[in-house]
C-alpha positions in Angstrom: 2.0 43.2 27.0 1.2 46.7 28.5 3.6 48.2 25.9 4.1 51.5 24.4 3.3 51.8 20.6 5.1 53.5 17.7 3.8 53.1 14.1 6.1 53.3 11.1 4.5 53.3 7.6 6.1 51.6 4.7 4.9 51.3 1.0 2.8 48.1 1.4 2.7 47.6 5.2 3.1 49.2 8.6 5.3 48.2 11.5 3.8 48.6 14.9 6.7 48.6 17.4 5.7 47.8 20.9 8.1 48.1 23.9 7.2 46.2 27.0 8.1 47.7 30.4 10.8 45.0 30.8 12.5 46.2 27.6 11.4 43.5 25.1 10.5 45.0 21.8 8.0 43.3 19.4 7.4 44.6 15.9 4.1 43.6 14.3 4.1 43.8 10.4 0.6 44.8 9.4 -1.0 44.8 5.9 -3.2 47.8 4.8 -6.2 45.5 5.5 -5.1 45.2 9.2 -3.7 41.6 9.0 -0.7 40.9 11.0 1.6 38.8 8.7 4.8 38.8 10.7 6.3 39.6 14.1 9.8 40.1 15.3 11.2 40.5 18.7 14.4 41.2 20.7 15.1 41.9 24.2 16.3 40.5 27.6 13.3 38.2 27.8 11.3 36.2 25.1 7.8 37.7 24.6 4.6 35.8 25.5 4.4 33.6 22.4 0.7 32.8 22.8 0.0 36.5 22.8 2.2 37.5 19.8 1.3 34.5 17.7 -2.4 34.6 18.3 -4.2 32.0 16.0 -0.8 30.6 14.9 0.0 29.5 18.5 -1.6 26.1 18.3 0.4 25.3 15.1 3.6 26.5 16.8 2.9 24.4 19.9 2.2 21.4 17.9 5.4 21.9 15.9 7.4 22.2 19.2 5.9 19.0 20.5 6.8 17.1 17.3 10.5 18.0 17.7 12.9 15.9 19.7 13.5 17.2 23.3 16.5 19.6 23.2 18.2 20.5 26.5 19.5 24.0 27.1 18.7 27.0 24.8 19.3 26.4 21.2 18.3 28.3 18.0 14.9 27.2 16.8 13.8 27.0 13.2 10.3 25.9 12.5 9.1 25.8 8.9 5.5 24.6 8.5 2.9 25.3 5.9 1.7 28.8 6.7 4.1 29.4 9.5 7.9 30.0 10.0 9.3 30.7 13.4 13.0 31.4 14.0 14.5 32.2 17.3 18.0 32.5 18.9 20.0 34.3 21.5 21.2 33.6 25.0 20.4 34.7 28.5 19.2 38.3 28.4 19.6 38.6 24.7 16.7 36.9 23.0 15.6 37.6 19.4 13.3 36.0 16.8 10.7 36.3 14.1 7.6 34.5 13.0 5.7 35.0 9.7 3.2 33.5 7.4 5.0 33.2 4.1 1.7 33.1 2.2 0.8 36.7 3.5 4.1 38.5 2.9 3.6 41.6 0.6 5.3 41.6 -2.7 8.7 43.2 -2.5 9.2 42.5 1.2 12.3 40.2 1.7 12.2 37.9 4.7 15.5 39.4 6.0 13.6 42.7 6.4 11.5 41.1 9.2 13.8 41.8 12.2 
């Protein structure tokens, strides 16, 4: 993403905030072992999903293909075993989050991933 990085520590995880030159901000939620268990984003443009989802991208792509074709931009809510992806927004104001519910640290509420 060619982004700047800022790290914010929390009790059971860190948030790695990356800001791309185009203004999109991606937050990676990282366990003490270095595992990314969630990502969230907001900005004028959606982030490169393959890059931010990594090994989960194939599962995400398959879930998208299984959905009926939707015209226009609508909120997306994919809930699969081991992957949740929620997106929304409109032109120049995109946001979303993706996480593995099996990897969330104890005490972290889903609504804190933003």
